[in-house]
C-alpha positions as CSV (number, residue, x, y, z in Angstrom):
1,M,52.8,-81.3,-32.9
2,A,51.2,-83.5,-30.4
3,A,47.4,-84.1,-30.6
4,R,45.1,-82.4,-28.6
5,T,42.5,-83.7,-26.5
6,L,39.2,-81.1,-27.6
7,A,36.5,-81.0,-25.2
8,P,33.1,-82.4,-27.4
9,C,30.9,-79.3,-26.5
10,S,32.1,-75.6,-25.1
11,E,29.4,-74.0,-24.8
12,S,29.0,-69.5,-24.2
13,T,25.6,-67.3,-23.6
14,L,24.3,-64.9,-25.5
15,T,23.6,-61.4,-23.9
16,D,20.4,-59.2,-24.6
17,R,22.5,-57.6,-27.6
18,Y,23.3,-60.9,-28.9
19,Q,26.8,-60.2,-28.3
20,T,29.3,-63.3,-27.0
21,T,32.6,-64.4,-25.2
22,I,34.3,-67.0,-27.4
23,P,35.0,-69.8,-24.7
24,E,39.0,-70.6,-23.6
25,P,39.1,-73.8,-25.1
26,I,38.1,-72.7,-28.5
27,R,40.2,-69.3,-28.1
28,K,43.3,-71.5,-27.8
29,I,42.2,-73.9,-30.6
30,L,41.4,-71.2,-33.3
31,G,44.9,-69.3,-31.7
32,L,42.4,-66.0,-31.0
33,N,43.8,-62.8,-29.5
34,K,41.3,-59.7,-28.6
35,R,40.6,-57.6,-31.8
36,D,41.0,-60.9,-34.0
37,K,38.4,-61.4,-36.6
38,I,36.5,-64.5,-36.6
39,C,34.3,-66.4,-39.3
40,Y,31.0,-68.5,-39.7
41,T,30.4,-71.0,-42.0
42,I,27.0,-72.1,-42.9
43,E,27.3,-75.5,-44.4
44,P,24.5,-77.3,-46.3
45,D,23.2,-79.3,-43.0
46,G,22.3,-76.2,-41.0
47,K,26.0,-76.8,-39.0
48,V,27.9,-73.5,-38.0
49,V,31.7,-73.5,-38.4
50,I,33.6,-70.9,-36.3
51,S,37.3,-70.8,-37.3
52,R,39.6,-67.2,-37.4
53,A,39.5,-65.1,-40.2
54,D,42.0,-65.4,-42.6
55,Q,43.3,-61.7,-41.6
56,T,44.8,-60.8,-45.6
57,Q,41.5,-61.4,-47.1
58,S,39.7,-58.3,-47.4
59,D,35.9,-57.0,-47.2
60,P,34.3,-57.1,-51.0
61,I,32.2,-54.6,-50.1
62,I,34.6,-52.4,-49.3
63,G,37.3,-53.6,-52.1
64,Q,34.2,-52.9,-54.7
65,F,33.7,-49.4,-53.3
66,L,37.5,-48.6,-53.5
67,N,37.4,-49.5,-57.1
68,F,34.2,-47.2,-57.6
69,L,36.1,-44.6,-56.3
70,A,39.1,-45.2,-58.2
71,Q,37.5,-45.5,-61.4
72,D,35.6,-42.1,-61.0
73,M,38.4,-40.4,-60.1
74,Q,40.0,-41.3,-63.3
75,K,36.8,-40.4,-65.3
76,N,36.4,-37.6,-63.7
77,P,39.4,-35.8,-62.0
78,H,37.6,-32.5,-62.6
79,H,35.2,-33.7,-59.6
80,L,38.4,-33.6,-56.9
81,H,39.4,-30.7,-55.2
82,A,41.4,-30.2,-52.2
83,I,40.1,-29.6,-48.7
84,S,40.3,-26.6,-47.6
85,S,42.4,-25.8,-44.2
86,D,39.4,-24.3,-42.6
87,L,37.3,-27.5,-42.9
88,V,40.8,-29.1,-41.5
89,S,40.8,-26.8,-38.8
90,S,37.0,-27.5,-38.8
91,V,37.2,-31.2,-38.0
92,Q,39.9,-31.0,-35.8
93,F,37.8,-28.5,-33.0
94,L,35.0,-30.7,-33.5
95,I,36.8,-33.9,-32.5
96,A,39.8,-32.4,-30.0
97,D,37.6,-34.2,-26.9
98,V,36.5,-37.4,-28.0
99,E,37.4,-40.7,-27.4
100,V,36.5,-43.7,-28.2
101,D,36.8,-46.8,-26.5
102,L,36.7,-49.6,-29.6
103,D,36.5,-52.6,-26.7
104,A,33.5,-50.9,-24.5
105,P,30.0,-52.5,-25.4
106,L,27.6,-50.8,-27.4
107,L,24.9,-48.7,-25.7
108,D,21.0,-49.8,-26.6
109,E,20.3,-46.8,-28.7
110,D,24.1,-47.3,-30.8
111,E,22.7,-50.3,-32.2
């Protein structure tokens, strides 16, 4: 692989909602595409390193929650009940016309 010449600095601006666009040279170096995750590592000297998030890494909080659920289901199987077809129909009716654009910016009231 040929050595790349890196710019000493790439800048971006924070919006009023603290959002920013990752500059193109950084996206290319990290191999980032839309919907990819990035990781910010804070070093002891206060510098922040940005890197591509490991796609195989799972969220530790979600993992702990799922483990809690699994243990609770094993300990208390009598708490498990099938949901009724009426509830399924009600939920399907409630979300039938709901459209979600995951790429749309958040509204002020949604933050």
